[in-house]
ROZA-995442 format. One record per residue (C-alpha): x, y, z. Coordinates in nm, 2 decimals, decimal comma, always signed. Example, Ala and Ser with C-alpha at 12.3 -4.5 7.8 and 13.67 -1.06 7.14 Angstrom:
+1,23_-0,45_+0,78;
+1,37_-0,11_+0,71;
//
This chain:
+7,38_+1,66_+7,82;
+7,54_+1,64_+8,17;
+7,56_+1,94_+8,38;
+7,87_+1,99_+8,61;
+7,80_+1,91_+8,97;
+7,74_+2,16_+9,23;
+8,09_+2,09_+9,38;
+8,26_+2,16_+9,04;
+8,06_+2,48_+9,00;
+8,17_+2,58_+9,35;
+8,54_+2,52_+9,25;
+8,49_+2,72_+8,92;
+8,34_+3,02_+9,11;
+8,61_+3,00_+9,37;
+8,88_+3,04_+9,10;
+8,73_+3,37_+8,97;
+8,56_+3,48_+9,29;
+8,79_+3,41_+9,59;
+8,59_+3,34_+9,90;
+8,28_+3,23_+9,72;
+8,29_+2,87_+9,86;
+8,29_+3,00_+10,22;
+8,01_+3,25_+10,14;
+7,81_+2,97_+9,97;
+7,84_+2,75_+10,28;
+7,73_+3,03_+10,51;
+7,42_+3,11_+10,29;
+7,33_+2,74_+10,26;
+7,36_+2,67_+10,63;
+7,19_+2,99_+10,75;
+6,93_+3,09_+10,48;
+6,92_+2,76_+10,29;
+7,00_+2,93_+9,97;
+7,23_+2,78_+9,71;
+7,43_+3,09_+9,57;
+7,54_+2,88_+9,26;
+7,19_+2,91_+9,13;
+7,19_+3,29_+9,15;
+7,55_+3,37_+9,03;
+7,47_+3,42_+8,67;
+7,21_+3,68_+8,77;
+7,46_+3,86_+8,98;
+7,72_+3,86_+8,70;
+7,46_+3,98_+8,45;
+7,34_+4,27_+8,69;
+7,71_+4,38_+8,74;
+7,77_+4,36_+8,37;
+7,47_+4,58_+8,31;
+7,59_+4,84_+8,57;
+7,94_+4,85_+8,42;
+7,79_+4,90_+8,07;
+7,55_+5,15_+8,18;
+7,84_+5,35_+8,35;
+8,06_+5,36_+8,04;
+7,74_+5,45_+7,82;
+7,66_+5,75_+8,06;
+8,01_+5,86_+8,07;
+8,04_+5,86_+7,69;
+7,69_+6,02_+7,65;
+7,78_+6,29_+7,90;
+8,12_+6,35_+7,73;
+7,94_+6,39_+7,39;
+7,68_+6,60_+7,54;
+7,92_+6,83_+7,72;
+8,14_+6,85_+7,40;
+7,85_+6,94_+7,15;
+7,61_+7,11_+7,36;
+7,83_+7,30_+7,62;
+8,10_+7,56_+7,61;
+8,43_+7,52_+7,79;
+8,71_+7,77_+7,90;
+9,05_+7,61_+8,00;
+9,29_+7,81_+8,24;
+9,64_+7,70_+8,32;
+9,82_+7,78_+8,65;
+10,08_+7,98_+8,48;
+9,84_+8,24_+8,36;
+9,73_+8,53_+8,59;
+9,36_+8,45_+8,50;
+9,41_+8,15_+8,71;
+9,44_+8,38_+9,02;
+9,13_+8,56_+8,92;
+8,92_+8,25_+8,91;
+9,06_+8,08_+9,23;
+9,00_+8,40_+9,42;
+8,66_+8,44_+9,29;
+8,58_+8,07_+9,36;
+8,69_+8,12_+9,72;
+8,43_+8,40_+9,76;
+8,14_+8,19_+9,64;
+7,90_+8,02_+9,87;
+7,94_+7,67_+9,73;
+8,32_+7,67_+9,80;
+8,23_+7,65_+10,17;
+7,96_+7,39_+10,11;
+8,15_+7,15_+9,90;
+8,27_+6,82_+10,06;
+8,60_+6,83_+9,89;
+8,78_+7,15_+9,92;
+9,14_+7,31_+9,93;
+9,23_+7,53_+10,22;
+9,53_+7,77_+10,25;
+9,63_+8,10_+10,43;
+9,77_+8,23_+10,10;
+9,57_+8,47_+9,90;
+9,63_+8,30_+9,58;
+9,56_+7,93_+9,66;
+9,78_+7,67_+9,49;
+10,01_+7,93_+9,34;
+10,38_+7,86_+9,38;
+10,45_+8,24_+9,43;
+10,24_+8,38_+9,70;
+10,16_+8,75_+9,74;
+10,28_+8,99_+9,99;
+10,06_+9,05_+10,29;
+9,99_+9,41_+10,16;
+9,76_+9,25_+9,91;
+9,52_+9,14_+10,17;
+9,25_+9,35_+10,33;
+9,38_+9,58_+10,61;
+9,24_+9,57_+10,95;
+9,50_+9,78_+11,12;
+9,25_+10,05_+11,20;
+9,06_+9,79_+11,40;
+9,38_+9,73_+11,62;
+9,49_+10,09_+11,63;
+9,15_+10,21_+11,76;
+9,14_+9,93_+12,02;
+9,41_+10,06_+12,24;
+9,31_+10,27_+12,55;
+9,45_+10,60_+12,63;
+9,60_+10,48_+12,96;
+9,72_+10,14_+12,84;
+10,08_+10,06_+12,80;
+10,20_+9,87_+12,50;
+10,28_+9,53_+12,66;
+9,92_+9,52_+12,80;
+9,77_+9,60_+12,47;
+9,99_+9,35_+12,28;
+9,89_+9,07_+12,52;
+9,52_+9,16_+12,51;
+9,49_+9,17_+12,14;
+9,75_+8,88_+12,08;
+9,86_+9,06_+11,78;
+10,19_+8,88_+11,78;
+10,02_+8,57_+11,71;
+9,76_+8,69_+11,46;
+9,67_+8,44_+11,20;
+9,56_+8,50_+10,85;
+9,23_+8,43_+10,72;
+9,17_+8,09_+10,56;
+9,06_+8,07_+10,21;
+8,87_+7,77_+10,07;
+8,82_+7,66_+9,72;
+8,72_+7,32_+9,56;
+8,98_+7,06_+9,53;
+9,08_+6,83_+9,25;
+8,80_+6,66_+9,06;
+8,45_+6,77_+8,92;
+8,23_+7,01_+9,08;
+7,88_+7,14_+8,99;
+7,72_+7,46_+9,11;
+7,48_+7,72_+8,99;
+7,57_+8,08_+8,91;
+7,35_+8,35_+8,77;
+7,08_+8,09_+8,71;
+7,31_+7,87_+8,50;
+7,43_+7,52_+8,58;
+7,83_+7,52_+8,60;
+8,06_+7,23_+8,59;
+8,41_+7,29_+8,74;
+8,69_+7,04_+8,66;
+9,03_+7,07_+8,83;
+9,30_+6,84_+8,74;
+9,68_+6,80_+8,78;
+9,89_+6,79_+8,47;
+10,24_+6,67_+8,46;
+10,50_+6,89_+8,31;
+10,88_+6,92_+8,25;
+10,91_+7,09_+8,58;
+10,95_+6,95_+8,93;
+10,59_+6,99_+9,02;
+10,26_+6,91_+8,84;
+10,05_+7,21_+8,72;
+9,70_+7,27_+8,82;
+9,46_+7,29_+8,53;
+9,12_+7,42_+8,54;
+8,81_+7,38_+8,31;
+8,49_+7,56_+8,35;
+8,17_+7,45_+8,14;
+7,81_+7,54_+8,11;
+7,52_+7,43_+7,87;
+7,49_+7,64_+7,56;
+7,73_+7,71_+7,27;
+7,71_+8,07_+7,33;
+8,04_+8,18_+7,52;
+7,92_+8,51_+7,64;
+7,81_+8,37_+7,97;
+8,15_+8,22_+8,04;
+8,32_+8,54_+7,93;
+8,10_+8,73_+8,18;
+8,18_+8,50_+8,46;
+8,55_+8,55_+8,38;
+8,49_+8,92_+8,37;
+8,33_+8,90_+8,71;
+8,62_+8,70_+8,84;
+8,86_+8,96_+8,72;
+8,67_+9,25_+8,87;
+8,65_+9,09_+9,19;
+9,02_+9,02_+9,21;
+9,10_+9,39_+9,09;
+8,86_+9,52_+9,35;
+9,05_+9,34_+9,62;
+9,36_+9,53_+9,51;
+9,20_+9,87_+9,51;
+9,44_+10,14_+9,43;
+9,74_+9,94_+9,53;
+10,05_+9,94_+9,31;
+10,11_+9,59_+9,17;
+10,46_+9,46_+9,14;
+10,59_+9,18_+8,93;
+10,91_+8,99_+8,91;
+11,09_+8,78_+8,64;
+11,06_+8,42_+8,79;
+11,15_+8,08_+8,66;
+10,88_+7,93_+8,44;
+10,74_+7,58_+8,36;
+10,67_+7,35_+8,07;
+11,01_+7,45_+7,91;
+10,95_+7,82_+7,96;
+11,27_+8,02_+8,05;
+11,12_+8,30_+8,27;
+10,78_+8,44_+8,32;
+10,64_+8,74_+8,50;
+10,51_+8,65_+8,85;
+10,31_+8,87_+9,07;
+10,49_+8,91_+9,40;
+10,35_+9,21_+9,58;
+10,06_+9,47_+9,60;
+10,15_+9,79_+9,80;
+9,98_+10,10_+9,89;
+10,07_+10,39_+9,66;
+10,33_+10,63_+9,78;
+10,25_+11,00_+9,76;
+10,50_+11,20_+9,53;
+10,52_+11,45_+9,80;
+10,70_+11,20_+10,02;
+10,99_+11,17_+9,77;
+11,28_+11,41_+9,86;
+11,37_+11,54_+9,52;
+11,39_+11,89_+9,37;
+11,04_+12,01_+9,31;
+11,11_+12,11_+8,94;
+11,28_+11,78_+8,86;
+10,98_+11,59_+9,00;
+10,74_+11,79_+8,80;
+10,94_+11,77_+8,48;
+10,97_+11,39_+8,52;
+10,60_+11,34_+8,60;
+10,49_+11,58_+8,32;
+10,70_+11,40_+8,07;
+10,53_+11,07_+8,18;
+10,19_+11,22_+8,13;
+10,28_+11,35_+7,80;
+10,41_+11,01_+7,69;
+10,10_+10,83_+7,82;
+9,86_+11,08_+7,65;
+9,61_+10,91_+7,41;
+9,72_+11,13_+7,13;
+10,10_+11,07_+7,17;
+10,09_+10,71_+7,04;
+9,94_+10,85_+6,71;
+10,18_+11,12_+6,70;
+10,48_+10,88_+6,74;
+10,33_+10,65_+6,48;
+10,28_+10,92_+6,22;
+10,64_+11,03_+6,24;
+10,78_+10,68_+6,24;
+10,92_+10,71_+6,59;
+10,91_+10,39_+6,80;
+10,67_+10,45_+7,09;
+10,89_+10,41_+7,38;
+11,03_+10,60_+7,65;
+11,34_+10,54_+7,88;
+11,46_+10,72_+8,19;
+11,79_+10,69_+8,39;
+11,80_+10,76_+8,77;
+12,16_+10,85_+8,87;
+12,28_+10,92_+9,22;
+12,42_+10,79_+9,53;
+12,23_+10,51_+9,73;
+11,96_+10,62_+9,96;
+11,86_+10,93_+9,76;
+11,53_+10,80_+9,65;
+11,58_+10,66_+9,30;
+11,34_+10,35_+9,35;
+11,11_+10,57_+9,56;
+11,04_+10,81_+9,28;
+10,97_+10,50_+9,04;
+10,73_+10,36_+9,29;
+10,56_+10,69_+9,37;
+10,52_+10,76_+8,99;
+10,36_+10,44_+8,93;
+10,12_+10,49_+9,22;
+10,05_+10,83_+9,09;
+9,96_+10,71_+8,73;
+9,80_+10,36_+8,84;
+10,07_+10,17_+8,65;
+10,22_+9,83_+8,73;
+10,58_+9,79_+8,79;
+10,79_+9,50_+8,64;
+11,12_+9,44_+8,79;
+11,42_+9,25_+8,62;
+11,73_+9,13_+8,78;
+11,99_+9,12_+8,52;
+12,23_+8,94_+8,76;
+11,98_+8,64_+8,79;
+12,12_+8,30_+8,70;
+11,80_+8,20_+8,55;
+11,80_+8,50_+8,29;
+11,92_+8,46_+7,94;
+11,90_+8,69_+7,64;
+11,62_+8,48_+7,49;
+11,44_+8,50_+7,83;
+11,48_+8,88_+7,86;
+11,34_+8,92_+7,51;
+11,04_+8,71_+7,60;
+10,98_+8,90_+7,92;
+10,98_+9,23_+7,72;
+10,74_+9,09_+7,45;
+10,50_+8,99_+7,71;
+10,47_+9,33_+7,87;
+10,14_+9,51_+7,88;
+10,11_+9,82_+7,67;
+10,13_+10,07_+7,97;
+10,35_+9,97_+8,25;
+10,69_+10,06_+8,41;
+10,99_+9,83_+8,37;
+11,25_+9,87_+8,63;
+11,63_+9,77_+8,60;
+11,80_+9,85_+8,93;
+12,16_+9,93_+8,96;
+12,24_+9,88_+8,60;
+12,61_+9,96_+8,68;
+12,65_+9,64_+8,87;
+12,46_+9,41_+8,63;
+12,81_+9,28_+8,49;
+12,70_+9,33_+8,13;
+12,96_+9,24_+7,87;
+13,11_+9,51_+7,65;
+13,25_+9,43_+7,31;
+13,60_+9,45_+7,44;
+13,54_+9,21_+7,72;
+13,35_+8,98_+7,48;
+13,66_+8,95_+7,26;
+13,87_+8,86_+7,57;
+13,62_+8,58_+7,64;
+13,62_+8,46_+7,29;
+13,99_+8,44_+7,32;
+13,96_+8,21_+7,60;
+13,72_+7,98_+7,41;
+13,41_+8,11_+7,62;
+13,09_+8,23_+7,46;
+13,03_+8,61_+7,43;
+12,68_+8,59_+7,57;
+12,82_+8,49_+7,92;
+12,73_+8,74_+8,19;
+13,03_+8,85_+8,39;
+12,99_+8,94_+8,75;
+13,14_+9,26_+8,90;
+13,39_+9,06_+9,09;
+13,52_+8,90_+8,78;
+13,55_+9,21_+8,61;
+13,76_+9,35_+8,90;
+13,98_+9,04_+8,90;
+14,03_+9,04_+8,52;
+14,35_+8,83_+8,52;
+14,22_+8,57_+8,74;
+13,91_+8,54_+8,55;
+14,10_+8,49_+8,22;
+14,29_+8,20_+8,36;
+14,01_+8,04_+8,53;
+13,75_+8,08_+8,25;
+13,89_+7,80_+8,05;
+13,84_+7,55_+8,33;
+13,51_+7,68_+8,47;
+13,18_+7,63_+8,28;
+13,03_+7,98_+8,20;
+12,68_+8,05_+8,31;
+12,42_+8,19_+8,07;
+12,33_+8,56_+8,10;
+12,27_+8,88_+7,93;
+12,52_+9,07_+7,72;
+12,54_+9,44_+7,67;
+12,43_+9,39_+7,30;
+12,15_+9,16_+7,40;
+12,01_+9,41_+7,64;
+12,04_+9,70_+7,39;
+11,85_+9,49_+7,12;
+11,57_+9,41_+7,37;
+11,54_+9,77_+7,48;
+11,52_+9,93_+7,13;
+11,57_+9,66_+6,87;
+11,35_+9,60_+6,58;
+11,15_+9,34_+6,77;
+11,13_+9,53_+7,10;
+10,79_+9,60_+7,27;
+10,63_+9,95_+7,26;
+10,43_+10,14_+7,50;
+10,63_+10,06_+7,81;
+10,82_+10,29_+8,03;
+11,19_+10,18_+8,10;
+11,35_+10,31_+8,41;
+11,72_+10,22_+8,49;
+11,89_+10,31_+8,82;
+12,25_+10,35_+8,88;
+12,49_+10,46_+9,15;
+12,77_+10,53_+8,91;
+12,67_+10,68_+8,58;
+13,04_+10,71_+8,47;
+13,06_+10,32_+8,47;
+12,79_+10,28_+8,21;
+12,87_+10,21_+7,85;
+12,79_+10,51_+7,62;
+12,59_+10,29_+7,39;
+12,34_+10,24_+7,67;
+12,29_+10,62_+7,73;
+12,22_+10,74_+7,38;
+11,89_+10,91_+7,30;
+11,63_+10,67_+7,23;
+11,74_+10,43_+7,50;
+11,76_+10,71_+7,78;
+11,54_+11,00_+7,69;
+11,56_+11,18_+8,03;
+11,82_+11,16_+8,31;
+11,72_+11,24_+8,67;
+12,01_+11,33_+8,89;
+11,99_+11,25_+9,25;
+12,21_+11,43_+9,50;
+12,29_+11,42_+9,87;
+12,03_+11,62_+10,08;
+12,02_+11,99_+10,03;
+11,90_+12,22_+10,29;
+11,56_+12,24_+10,15;
+11,54_+11,87_+10,12;
+11,63_+11,82_+10,50;
+11,36_+12,07_+10,59;
+11,11_+11,89_+10,39;
+11,20_+11,56_+10,55;
+11,15_+11,71_+10,90;
+10,81_+11,85_+10,79;
+10,71_+11,51_+10,64;
+10,78_+11,33_+10,96;
+10,62_+11,56_+11,21;
+10,35_+11,73_+11,03;
+10,00_+11,61_+11,14;
+9,84_+11,39_+10,87;
+9,47_+11,30_+10,83;
+9,44_+10,95_+10,96;
+9,68_+10,96_+11,24;
+9,55_+10,81_+11,55;
+9,57_+11,05_+11,84;
+9,61_+10,93_+12,19;
+9,81_+11,03_+12,51;
+10,17_+10,98_+12,54;
+10,41_+10,99_+12,84;
+10,64_+11,26_+12,94;
+10,94_+11,05_+12,87;
+10,87_+11,02_+12,50;
+10,80_+11,40_+12,46;
+11,14_+11,46_+12,59;
+11,28_+11,23_+12,32;
+11,41_+10,98_+12,57;
+11,47_+10,62_+12,46;
+11,60_+10,47_+12,78;
+11,42_+10,18_+12,95;
+11,18_+10,27_+13,22;
+10,92_+10,11_+13,45;
+10,57_+10,00_+13,33;
+10,43_+10,31_+13,50;
+10,64_+10,53_+13,31;
+10,60_+10,36_+12,96;
+10,25_+10,48_+12,86;
+10,13_+10,46_+12,50;
+10,32_+10,63_+12,24;
+10,16_+10,90_+12,04;
+10,14_+10,91_+11,67;
+10,09_+11,29_+11,67;
+10,23_+11,57_+11,85;
+10,11_+11,90_+12,02;
+10,33_+12,14_+11,82;
+10,15_+12,38_+11,57;
+10,26_+12,38_+11,20;
+10,44_+12,71_+11,27;
+10,65_+12,54_+11,54;
+10,72_+12,25_+11,33;
+10,83_+12,48_+11,05;
+11,06_+12,66_+11,28;
+11,20_+12,33_+11,41;
+11,27_+12,23_+11,05;
+11,47_+12,54_+10,97;
+11,67_+12,50_+11,29;
+11,72_+12,12_+11,22;
+11,84_+12,19_+10,86;
+12,07_+12,47_+10,98;
+12,26_+12,21_+11,22;
+12,32_+11,97_+10,92;
+12,57_+12,05_+10,64;
+12,40_+12,03_+10,31;
+12,53_+11,78_+10,06;
+12,69_+11,55_+10,30;
+12,41_+11,30_+10,40;
+12,16_+11,11_+10,20;
+11,79_+11,15_+10,25;
+11,76_+10,79_+10,36;
+12,02_+10,85_+10,63;
+11,85_+11,15_+10,76;
+11,51_+10,98_+10,75;
+11,65_+10,69_+10,94;
+11,76_+10,93_+11,23;
+11,42_+11,10_+11,24;
+11,22_+10,77_+11,25;
+11,42_+10,70_+11,58;
+11,25_+11,01_+11,71;
+10,92_+11,00_+11,51;
+10,72_+11,08_+11,83;
+10,94_+11,37_+11,96;
+11,02_+11,67_+11,71;
+11,23_+11,84_+11,99;
+11,42_+11,52_+12,06;
+11,53_+11,49_+11,72;
+11,64_+11,84_+11,70;
+11,84_+11,82_+12,04;
+12,01_+11,50_+11,93;
+12,12_+11,56_+11,58;
+12,48_+11,68_+11,66;
+12,55_+11,36_+11,87;
+12,40_+11,15_+11,57;
+12,63_+11,32_+11,32;
+12,92_+11,26_+11,55;
+12,85_+10,89_+11,57;
+12,76_+10,86_+11,22;
+13,08_+11,03_+11,09;
+13,28_+10,81_+11,33;
+13,12_+10,50_+11,19;
+13,17_+10,63_+10,83;
+13,52_+10,68_+10,89;
+13,58_+10,33_+11,00;
+13,38_+10,20_+10,70;
+13,60_+10,42_+10,46;
+13,92_+10,30_+10,62;
+13,80_+9,95_+10,57;
+13,73_+10,00_+10,21;
+14,06_+10,16_+10,15;
+14,23_+9,86_+10,30;
+14,03_+9,63_+10,08;
+14,10_+9,85_+9,78;
+14,47_+9,84_+9,85;
+14,48_+9,45_+9,89;
+14,26_+9,42_+9,58;
+14,50_+9,65_+9,37;
+14,80_+9,47_+9,48;
+14,64_+9,13_+9,40;
+14,55_+9,28_+9,06;
+14,92_+9,38_+9,00;
+15,03_+9,04_+9,09;
+14,78_+8,87_+8,86;
+14,88_+9,11_+8,59;
+15,24_+9,03_+8,63;
+15,16_+8,66_+8,61;
+14,95_+8,71_+8,30;
+15,24_+8,93_+8,14;
+15,48_+8,65_+8,24;
+15,26_+8,39_+8,07;
+15,22_+8,61_+7,76;
+15,61_+8,65_+7,74;
+15,65_+8,27_+7,77;
+15,41_+8,21_+7,49;
+15,60_+8,47_+7,28;
+15,92_+8,30_+7,35;
+15,77_+7,96_+7,25;
+15,64_+8,12_+6,93;
+15,99_+8,26_+6,85;
+16,15_+7,92_+6,90;
+15,90_+7,77_+6,68;
+15,97_+8,03_+6,42;
+16,33_+7,96_+6,46;
+16,28_+7,59_+6,41;
+16,06_+7,66_+6,11;
+16,32_+7,87_+5,96;
+16,60_+7,63_+6,02;
+16,40_+7,35_+5,85;
+16,35_+7,58_+5,55;
+16,72_+7,64_+5,52;
+16,79_+7,26_+5,53;
//
């Protein structure tokens, strides 16, 4: 049997291994080695390594599947934030060769948190300013304007191995494609042993570390666009320090009644009491009053007082549908606050309006904006040409609030600036169990506002102030004059109380909102006497601006009414033309019968 020549073997190897002939010549001339004699050994060794790799991977998969326990966490779940934050605090995250870095607190989340959710270091900066140092010098020295956030590190995509509590842990992070525009991060944590108690303990540690970072802050969620075909989901957006109830400028009896009603509802015996009597365990409140009177502030302060999370829904959102709203309410925790702000401007469809839309071949579940409700005639004519957007109807909202499938245990708070514009069906008992009315600032409210701004509070940083600020001046001055501004004052509580009474006597009760008065006081937050002396000038300027705004609104209202009348006439003319056409058709039909 004849074997192929060396030249033929080199040609064969060159076909499957490009560059083999050149390498063979180099080895032959330099080392006097014929590579063609060792190729079979090299191929055999490579085949063994490839086979061993597949065997080891398959064996490892079998071992991890049958001898280890695994927990999977998707990016859309809040538990993902727990784990990523916990990983960023572990030592191995700083030692791994492949890691992710970000200045956001949540790492790889599409919805980053508010800066309030991070640890505060304001006290360090507040105590760092000297008594004889002006602001510009302090700002340049501390470089606070260019302050950067602390970087957070976490393992990147791939497999990572580490030890925790004496156990060997495997972490696998992958990207999974979805129907959305971006891939979703998926995380799997495994450890040897079929008992899942260790992994559950690890998850509990991660959750506790995350909650410890929040402390006593009030957590706020908003409805956001989901992924993987989901309509909308709850997304954490902010963590804020709680607001004391004493800072909400509302009648003391109203605040106490509201807070006591909340506590009575949240009492552990109340749920059983509701259940025994066949009453749905739900509670609804309506905050009614002009803008700037503290409706949202009362909700936030009550949530902080009771340690509840706040879930905010924007009924005007283009991403929100009736199915999405029902899904949001069904995923609420048992004890939380749901806030629907400015319910009167949500553009909810009433039955009458839905009938008009049906007449124009539009679906009844279309959400109508306030502008379209104002310009009804134009909306009717253009609705047949424009594609209606999905939204929430009044009946859909009512079914979500107290329908047979609605959630229980939550506290619903709705705010409105014009209670008279709400549909009576929304206000019936069972949907609104208590109404809190907010009014313009009364005399006692004005006094409380003044005391709240200028009364010394524990935690205020005391340092010197210039005479210019004590006199309430806000005019520019030289650097020698602009010494540091104080956050306290030298007036006694008795003097502050006297100033408060004098201040309230100069402002007519029931004319200004608490927010407007507070805005003025904040301009003089370091000068109680300056605020007292300048209040008449502020009211004069404010009334002048308000008069101009009212005149502008009246002009716009007149123009809007005239346009509405013109559109109404056009609609009436169109209806008359349609009636005439129908009469002609009837005459033609009658004539045909006679023939």
